N, C-alpha and C positions, 0 to 999 in steps of 0.2 A: 116729885122723885128728888133726893138730893144726892149728893156726891158721899155723904158718909153711909147711904142707904148701900150704895155699891160697895163701898169698902167694907160693909157690915155683911156681904154676901146676899142680898136681898132678890132672890132670882126674878123675881116679879121686875122690880127697877133695872135690874141689868139688862131683862131683856129688852124691856123699853127702850132704853137708853141704844142698846146694841141696833135698833131698828133706825133710831136716830144718827146716828152714828154712817151706816149705811145708806140710810137716803140724803142726808145733808150735812156735813160735817162742818160747816159754817154754823148752824146752829146751835154747838153743841161743843163750840171750839174751847170757850172759856172753863168746862166742865173736867176735856181733857188736860189741858194743862193742868189742871188740880189735880188729878187722878196720875200723871206723868211720874211722880215721885215714889210711888207705890207700887210701878209696873216691872220692876227689876228682879222679881226674887221667882218666877218659874219658869222652870226648865221646858224650852221650848222645842219640840220634834215634829219635822217636816216629813211628811210623807206624798211622795209622788213617782210618777211612772205613768206609761202608757195606760191607756183604756184597757180593761179586759183582765189587768193584771191580779184584781183581787182586792184594791185598797181599802175599801170601805170593810171587807169581811175582816181582813188584817185589823185594822183600827178599831173597831170592834171588840177582836180576840185580846189587843194589845191593853185595851179598856179596862176589861174584866179581871187581866193579870194585875195591874197597876190598882185596882179597886180591892182586891184580895190584899195588896201590901197597905190598904187602906190611905191612900192617896187618892185627891179630889182633882177629876180631870174635864177640862173643857175642851170641846172639840170645834175646831171649826173646819167645815165642809164647805168648800168652794165647789158648787156647782156650774153646769152649763146655764148660760142666760136664756130666757124664756124669750122667743122672737116677736112674742106678741104683749106680754106684761114688761118684759125687761128682768124681772125676777127670777131667783134661782128655782129651776124645775124639782127640787127636793128629792133627787133619786138617791140621794146617799144617806139623806136622812131618815128614808124610808127604810133602808136596808138596814140601820142601824135601831132600828125598833126596839132591838132586843135589852136594849141600854135605858130604856123608859121607865120612868117610875123610879129612877136611882137619885135620890136629892145630891149622891156624889159626882153626878156626870152633868154637864151641860151640854145640849147639842145647839149647834148655832151653823144653819145653812144661810147661804148669799151666794150671790150671782157674781161670775166674773166680769160685767158689764162691758163685756167686748174687749177685757185684756189680753193681751198676748202673750202675757208670760205667766200666765194661770194663775195669777192673782189679779183682785179688784184694787181701787186703790186703795180704797178703808180697811183692807182685811189687816194691815199692820195698828190702826186704831183700834181695831176689834179687837187684837191678841191683847193689847196693851189693858182693856178695859176688863177682859177676863183675869187678866195678871193681876191688878188693880184688886179684885175681888177677891182674890185671896187663893186661886186655884192651883194645886203643887203641880200638875202640869198640863201643858196646854198642847195637843195636835190638829195640826193644820193639813189638812189633807188637800191638795191640789184636783184641779180640774179634769190632770189626764191631757193636757194639748199636745202630748209629745216633745221633740226636740227643743221648741223653744221655752219649753215650760222650766226656766233656772229662779225666777222670782223670789221662790221659794228659800234661798240661800240667803236673801236679805233679810230674813225673817227668822229663821229655824236656827237655835245652837245645835242641832244634829239632824242632819238629813239622811234621810234613808230612802233609795231610789229600789223601788220592787221592779221584777220583771217576772214571766213567768212564760214556761214553754208553750209551744205551738204558736207563737205571735210573728214569727219571721224568720228569716234565715239567721245565721249565727252570726252573720259579720254584722247585722243590723245590729247589735249589741254593743260592738266596738266603735260604731259610727256616731251612736247616738248621743247629742249633746250633754242631756240631761245627765248620763252617768258621771260626765265630768265632776260633777256638784256634790256626788254621793260619800255621804262618811261610814256608811252601811249599805251592801248590796244586798238585794232579798231574792232570792228565788222564790217565791210565792206556786203554790198550788204544785209542789214536788211530788204528790201524788201522783200527778200526769206524767204521760209519755213526752219522755225529750228534758227533762228536767237538770240530768246529766249534761248533756248538750250545751244547755245553758248555761249550767255552771259553769263548765269548759271555757265557754267564750268568754264570759264575765273574768276567768282566770286569766286567759290570754291578754285582755283588753288590760286587767291590771299588772301584767307582767312588762308588755309595752309603755306603761307609766312612771311604773317604778321597777326598774332593771333589778335592784335588789333591795331587800326588806332593811339593810344595814344603813341607809342613806340617813344622813343627818342634817335640819336646818341648824347649823351652830352646834349647840349645845343641847338642841331638842330632837328628840326623834322623830321620824315623819310618822305621821298616821296613816296606815296602812287600811283600806277600807276592808273589813272582814267578809265573807260571803258567807250568808246564812241561808239555810234552807228550812221553809216553814209549810207547815200545811194548816190551813183553818177548818177543813172539812175535819181530819186526823187529830187537830188540836198540838201538832208537833213543829217544835221550833221555837214556841214562842217565848219560853224562857231563856234560851239561848240569846235570842234577840234583845231581849229587856237587858242581858248581862251586858251584850256589846253597847249598846244606848248609853248604859251607864258606865264603862268602861271608856266611849268616847268622850263623854262629859268629866269623867275622872281627869283622864289626858289631859284636857282643854284648863281644866284647873290647876294641874298638878304644875303645868307649864305657863302659867298664865297667859293661856291663849285665847280666853275667853273676852279679857279685857281689850285685845288686840281683833275680835273678828267684832264685839259690838263697836267698837272704834271705825270699823271699816263700813258694818250696816248702817252705823249712823250718818256716814260722809256720804254713802251712797243716797240714804233718805234726803237729808238735807238737800243735796245736789238737785235731785228729782222733785222734790217739792218747789225751792228756790224757781227752777224751769219755769213749774205749772203756773206759779205766783206771778212771777214776773210777765209771762205772755198773757196768764187773764188781765192784770192790770193793761198792759200795751193793747188789749183788745179794747179795753174800755176807755181807754186816751182817743184812740184812732176813730174816726167818722168811718162809716160804713162806705161812702164815698168816695175815700183816701183809698181802703181795700179794694175797692171794686175798679178804679183807676191803676190800679198798681197791675191787679190782674190782667186785665186789658192790654196794658202795654209789654205785658210779659208774653200774652196770646199773641200779640202781633210783631214777638222777637225785636223787640224796641230794645231790652233788657232782660238778661239773663235771671232766674230767680233768688241764686246770688245776692248779685247787685242790686235785685229791690229789696234783697233783706237790710244792705247795709245802708242803702239810702233811706229808707223808712228810720232805720236806728239812729241816723244823723238827725233825722228831723225830730225825734222824740226828746220831749225832756225826760232824763233819768236822774231826777234828783232824788237821793236817798237820806233817810232821814231815821238815825237808830235813838232808841230811847235810851 
C-alpha cells in the first residue's frame, strides 16, 4: 500500500489503511502527514442525535439522494464499543446494507473506544484519509451518546441534529446540550404521532436562542438553524434537507466563515493533541515508583492533587526542540 494508492481511490488500500489508523496511528503517522495537504476538498456533514431518532436510516436515504446527483460518498459510522473485543458492534453498518455494492459509496464503522464526546480519537484522521481519497461528501454519524456528544462540531462543516417524536417530554429538546451545536435541526419519523409537538419544542428552543431573525454579527447575518421534517419510511423531506445543507455551506462560503470554522477546529485539535502528546511523554519520563509515591502522599492527605501535579512538573525537564 502506498499513499498514491489512496490518492487514486484504491478501495482495498483505503480500507487497509483505515484499519491501521484506527488501531495505531503512530505506525502510519508519516503517511497521514503526506495525505494531509489533499484532505481539504470534501464536504463534511455530521449527523448526531439521541439513540432511536433514526440517524442510520436518514444517512442511508441522504446517501442515495447524493448518489442520484453523481456525488461519491464516504460514511464513517461511529458505533458503540464492544466490551469484549473493543471494536465496533457494527449496528449502523448492518442497517446501511442497502448501500453495499455501490462503488461510489464507502462505509466504515469504527468504535468509540470509550470516548465520551461521541467520537473516537482517530475519527478525524479517518475522515482526512477519505477526503484525500477524493470522496465528494463525507458523512460522520455519531454513536448517539446524548447531551455530551458535541465533538462532531470539531470535525463537520455542517452539523445536523436529529430529533424524533416520542423520546421524552418537550422540555427535553430545550435542555439537550447537543441542540446548541446544530446548524440544521431535523424532526425525523414525522409520520409518527407527536411530530408536531417535537417541532414546536424545537421552535421554542430557537426563539430562546435567537429572539429575532434579523440579528447580524457585524455585516454577517446569523445563520438560524432551520427545522426540517423528514420520514425515511415515506421518503419525504430528504430533498429539503439536502437543500438546507447546501444552503448552510453556501452561507459559510459566502461570508468566508468556513475559514474561521477551520481555524477554530484546528485550534481545538492542536490543543487536544498537544495535551495528549505531552502527557504521554511525561509518563514515559517519570518512573512508576514516582507516580506510586505521589498517589500515596495524596492518599495520606499530605498534599492535594493539584499541589502534587505542580511538584511533579517542577521536577521534570520540559526541554522543547523544534525542527
